[in-house]
N, C-alpha and C positions, 0 to 999 in steps of 0.2 A: 764147429767143428772142436773138440775138446780133449784135453785127456781124461781120462775114465776112471774114478775110483771105484773099488767094490763097494758092494754096499758094509753097513757098520759092521755085521756081523764076520765078515771076512777079510777085516785087515789083515796086513801084514806079516811079515818074517824078517829076524836079522840077525846080527851077528855071522852070521852067515849068507842070508839072503833077505832082501827087502821087497815087498810086494806091493805094485802101487800099479791099479788097473788092471786086475785081473777078473773084470767083470764076465767074462767066457764060462766063469765056473758054475754061472746062473741056469737055472732051465729056462727054455724058451719061455715060457707059461708066465714065469715071475718077471722075464728080462727086462722088459719096457719100465716097469715099476722099480726096478732095484737101480737104474742106471743113476748117475747124479753128476753135475759139473763140478769138476775141481776147481774150486776158487782161485782168483788171478790175484797175485801177490806182486809186490814190487821186485823190480828187477835186482833193486838195489846198487850200491857204489862199486862192487868188484867183478864186474863181468870184464875178461881179458880185454885190455886195449888192444893189444897184440897178442894172436893165438898161438900156443907152441907148436914147435914142427911137428910133435906127434899129436896126435887129437883122436885117437881111437878110442874103443870103448874100456879102454882097460888102463886106470889111472893109477894101479899098483905098479906096475913097469913102463919106466920110458923105455920107446926104442929097444937094443938089444941090451940095455944096462941088465945085470945079474943083479944087483942090490936092490930089494923092493925098498915102497914105503913104508913109512913107520904108521902102524895104526892097526885096529880091528878090523880085517879083511869083510867087505859087505858085497853082496850080488843083488845089484839090482835091476830086477825085473818088471815087466808088464806088458800093456799092451795100449794101444791109442788108438780110440774109439768116438765114432760120432756119437750124437745123443741119441740116434736112432738104433746104436749097438752095432755098427758097420765097420768093420776093422778099417784103418785109414793106412793103407800101403806108400809108402815114399815117404812118410814123415821123417823129418830129420829132429831127432829128441838130443838135447845137448844139455849137460851136466856142470858145474862150476862149484865148488867149496873150496872152504880152507885147507889146509894139511894137519895133519897132529901137532902141527904147535901152534896153530892156531893163524896163519899167516896165508893169504890169498896170491894165485899167480900175478895180481894185478898189482901187488904191492913190493914186487922185487925179490930177489932171492936172499936179501938183508934177514938172517934168522929162522931161514924157510927150511925144508926138509926137499932139497934138490933132487931127491928120488920120485918125488908125487907130482903126478901131470899136471893135477888140479882143474883140467877141463878137459871132457870127453864128449863125443856125438857118436850116433848111430842111426842108420836109417832103418825104418820100420820093413818088416816083410809081408808078406801077402795077409798075414793073419794081425797086421798090427803091431809085432812084437817090437821090444826093444830089450837090451840086456846090458848092462856095465859091471865092472868089478872095480869097485874103489874102498874107501875106508869108512868104518862107522865115523858121522860128522862128531868134532867136538865143540866146544865151549872157545868163545876169544869174548875178550871185554866189551859189553853190553850187548849180547845175544846168545839165545839157548843155539843147541846144537841144531843143523839145519842144512839142506843140499839144495840148491837153485835148480829149477829146472825150466828148460823152453823148449817148446814144438815148435817147427815150422814145416809149408809145406810150399812149392811153387814160390817163393821167396816173399810169403805171406809168413807173418808172426800170429802162430794160432792161440799162443797160452804161455804166459810166464807167472811162475809160482814159485813155490817154497814147501819144501817137505820138514817134519819134525818128528823127534824121538819123542814118541807116547811116553807119558810118566815121568819126564825129565824135569826134574827142581827147579832149572830158572825158565821153565816155559811162562808159568804166571807172569815173569817178569820181562818177558819179550815184547818189546813196544810193536813188531809185525805180528806175531802170534794173536798179541789180545787186541788186535785192529780186526780181527775174524770174530765177530761179533755172535754171528749165529751159531749156535751149539753144534747142529748139524754141519755145517759148513767147516766149524773146526775139527770135528772128530776125522772130516776129509783128508786134510793136512797132517795129521797125528800118525805114525807109522809105529804098531811094535816090533821089536826086534827080538828074533828068540836065533840059538844055534841051530843050526841044519844037526841032523841025526848023522848024517854022512859026513860032517866037515870034520877034517882034524885039524883045524885051530882052535888053540886054547880056547875057554871060554873066560 
């Protein structure tokens, strides 16, 4: 079982939406040939030691706070599928990332955007779908922009990976991304960011 990324020609959306794993767009005849396993990448040092009280799939707003996090709003959506293309229902997808100031939840509140949740999770439905509202990832010292992703089911960790902004100038200097040496696998963790036509968020 794994998180499935679309074939190279069907990558991404962003600045309003980010797509990961939308393999269902393929026709059934080509489906099996188009699926590819998302590469496993390091969890890193900043998985939250203590989860926030609010762990829903909206990282922009904490509980009933009316002040949103700082950053470009991004919708991360997709599906968790087996390698045979079957949706995985009841998988828990977790994401975590630094805030717009480059600070992770695990690093404490000093200098942080206290309106950013920093971590979220979502349980997939019958079609294996997941969705999050977060911010476009930003750089911090030593790292290119990225979002961490972990997939669990039944107490088992199925996948830990990271996704990156395609074309970002710091990608070639990022130690984690440089470790993905296979060109095809590298493409599977690079995502294009584009504004959504219906989005009212300024580009």
